[in-house]
C-alpha positions as a Markdown table, in Angstrom:
| # | Residue | x | y | z |
|---|---|---|---|---|
| 1 | Met | -13.1 | -9.9 | 16.1 |
| 2 | Gly | -11.1 | -10.7 | 12.9 |
| 3 | Leu | -13.7 | -9.3 | 10.5 |
| 4 | Phe | -14.2 | -6.2 | 12.6 |
| 5 | Asn | -10.4 | -5.7 | 12.8 |
| 6 | Ser | -10.1 | -6.0 | 9.0 |
| 7 | Ile | -12.8 | -3.4 | 8.4 |
| 8 | Leu | -11.2 | -1.1 | 11.0 |
| 9 | Asp | -7.8 | -1.5 | 9.4 |
| 10 | Asn | -9.2 | -0.2 | 6.1 |
| 11 | Phe | -10.2 | 3.1 | 7.7 |
| 12 | Lys | -7.6 | 3.4 | 10.6 |
| 13 | Ser | -5.6 | 6.6 | 10.3 |
| 14 | Gly | -6.0 | 6.7 | 6.5 |
| 15 | Glu | -2.9 | 5.9 | 4.6 |
| 16 | Phe | 0.8 | 6.1 | 5.4 |
| 17 | Ser | 2.8 | 7.8 | 2.7 |
| 18 | Ile | 6.4 | 7.3 | 1.7 |
| 19 | Ser | 8.2 | 9.7 | -0.7 |
| 20 | Arg | 11.7 | 9.5 | -2.3 |
| 21 | Gly | 12.9 | 12.7 | -0.7 |
| 22 | Lys | 12.5 | 11.5 | 2.9 |
| 23 | Lys | 15.4 | 10.2 | 5.0 |
| 24 | Leu | 15.2 | 6.6 | 5.9 |
| 25 | Lys | 15.3 | 7.3 | 9.6 |
| 26 | Thr | 12.3 | 9.6 | 9.1 |
| 27 | Val | 10.3 | 7.1 | 7.2 |
| 28 | Ser | 11.1 | 4.4 | 9.8 |
| 29 | Lys | 10.0 | 6.7 | 12.6 |
| 30 | Glu | 6.8 | 7.7 | 10.9 |
| 31 | Phe | 6.1 | 4.0 | 10.0 |
| 32 | Lys | 6.5 | 3.1 | 13.7 |
| 33 | Glu | 4.2 | 5.9 | 14.8 |
| 34 | Ala | 1.6 | 4.8 | 12.2 |
| 35 | Phe | 1.7 | 1.0 | 12.7 |
| 36 | Gly | 3.8 | 0.4 | 15.8 |
| 37 | Leu | 6.2 | -1.8 | 13.9 |
| 38 | Thr | 9.8 | -1.4 | 12.9 |
| 39 | Leu | 10.7 | -0.8 | 9.2 |
| 40 | Val | 14.3 | -1.6 | 8.4 |
| 41 | Phe | 16.0 | -0.5 | 5.1 |
| 42 | Tyr | 18.8 | -2.5 | 3.6 |
| 43 | Lys | 21.6 | -1.6 | 1.2 |
| 44 | Gly | 22.5 | -5.0 | -0.2 |
| 45 | Lys | 22.6 | -7.3 | 2.8 |
| 46 | Gln | 23.5 | -4.5 | 5.3 |
| 47 | Ile | 21.2 | -2.1 | 7.1 |
| 48 | Ala | 21.3 | 1.2 | 5.3 |
| 49 | Asp | 22.4 | 4.5 | 6.8 |
| 50 | Gly | 19.4 | 6.2 | 8.2 |
| 51 | Asp | 20.6 | 9.6 | 7.0 |
| 52 | Leu | 20.2 | 8.6 | 3.3 |
| 53 | Thr | 17.1 | 9.5 | 1.5 |
| 54 | Leu | 15.2 | 6.9 | -0.5 |
| 55 | Ala | 16.4 | 8.6 | -3.7 |
| 56 | Ala | 20.0 | 8.4 | -2.6 |
| 57 | Leu | 19.7 | 4.8 | -1.5 |
| 58 | Asp | 18.1 | 3.9 | -4.8 |
| 59 | Ser | 21.1 | 5.4 | -6.7 |
| 60 | Lys | 23.4 | 3.2 | -4.6 |
| 61 | Thr | 21.6 | -0.1 | -5.3 |
| 62 | Thr | 21.7 | -2.2 | -8.5 |
| 63 | Lys | 17.9 | -2.7 | -8.5 |
| 64 | Asp | 15.7 | -0.7 | -10.8 |
| 65 | Ala | 12.9 | 1.3 | -9.3 |
| 66 | Thr | 9.9 | 1.0 | -11.6 |
| 67 | Lys | 7.8 | 3.8 | -10.3 |
| 68 | Ala | 10.6 | 6.4 | -9.7 |
| 69 | Gly | 9.3 | 9.7 | -8.5 |
| 70 | Gln | 6.0 | 8.4 | -7.1 |
| 71 | Asp | 4.9 | 8.4 | -3.5 |
| 72 | Leu | 3.7 | 5.2 | -2.0 |
| 73 | Lys | 0.6 | 4.8 | 0.2 |
| 74 | Ile | 0.4 | 2.0 | 2.8 |
| 75 | Lys | -2.7 | 0.9 | 4.8 |
| 76 | Ala | -3.0 | -1.2 | 7.9 |
| 77 | Ser | -5.1 | -3.7 | 5.9 |
| 78 | Met | -2.1 | -4.6 | 3.7 |
| 79 | Lys | -0.1 | -7.8 | 4.2 |
| 80 | Val | 3.4 | -7.4 | 5.5 |
| 81 | Gly | 4.9 | -9.3 | 2.5 |
| 82 | Asp | 3.0 | -7.2 | 0.0 |
| 83 | Val | 4.2 | -4.0 | 1.7 |
| 84 | Glu | 7.8 | -5.2 | 1.5 |
| 85 | Lys | 7.4 | -6.1 | -2.2 |
| 86 | Leu | 5.7 | -2.8 | -3.0 |
| 87 | Ile | 8.5 | -0.8 | -1.4 |
| 88 | Asp | 11.1 | -2.9 | -3.3 |
| 89 | His | 9.2 | -2.5 | -6.6 |
| 90 | Thr | 8.6 | 1.2 | -6.1 |
| 91 | Phe | 11.9 | 2.4 | -4.7 |
| 92 | Gly | 14.3 | -0.4 | -5.6 |
| 93 | Thr | 15.3 | -1.1 | -2.0 |
| 94 | Thr | 14.9 | -4.1 | 0.3 |
| 95 | Val | 13.0 | -3.6 | 3.6 |
| 96 | Gln | 12.0 | -5.9 | 6.4 |
| 97 | Ile | 9.1 | -5.3 | 8.8 |
| 98 | Lys | 9.9 | -6.3 | 12.3 |
| 99 | Asp | 8.2 | -6.3 | 15.7 |
| 100 | Pro | 8.2 | -3.1 | 17.8 |
| 101 | Ser | 11.6 | -3.9 | 19.3 |
| 102 | Gly | 13.1 | -4.4 | 15.9 |
| 103 | Lys | 14.3 | -7.9 | 16.7 |
| 104 | Val | 11.8 | -10.4 | 15.3 |
| 105 | Leu | 10.6 | -10.5 | 11.6 |
| 106 | Val | 6.8 | -10.1 | 11.3 |
| 107 | Asp | 5.0 | -12.9 | 9.4 |
| 108 | Asn | 4.6 | -11.9 | 5.7 |
| 109 | Asn | 1.0 | -13.2 | 5.7 |
| 110 | Ser | -0.1 | -11.0 | 8.5 |
| 111 | Thr | -1.6 | -7.6 | 7.8 |
| 112 | Leu | 0.1 | -4.6 | 9.4 |
| 113 | Gly | -2.9 | -4.1 | 11.7 |
| 114 | Asp | -3.0 | -7.8 | 12.8 |
| 115 | Ala | 0.8 | -7.8 | 13.4 |
| 116 | Leu | 0.5 | -4.7 | 15.7 |
| 117 | Arg | -2.3 | -6.3 | 17.6 |
| 118 | Ser | -0.3 | -9.5 | 18.2 |
| 119 | Tyr | 2.4 | -7.5 | 19.9 |
| 120 | Lys | 0.1 | -5.5 | 22.3 |
């Protein structure tokens, strides 16, 4: 089943896109709809205000976004840790991917697709 699931994850619902102009709560909602997992944004060590856009959050953090202005594409075949690093690198903000209830961190070595299947 593992190989089949990996192949399926490469094609499942295309790509999920994140843009700097979206509000954090919108990105989190769309991420949950796409992958069934919870995406939490942080401003420093605290959970960020969901009404901020990614661009506004970036201006409030001390990190540099290296790909400012670019949208980000995420697939179910990507590892959780890689997605978290990519968002940090692209938008200069820390995120954590959690289970559907938003209480437990997902293993960074799992793919998004595998993580969702483990909670079903």
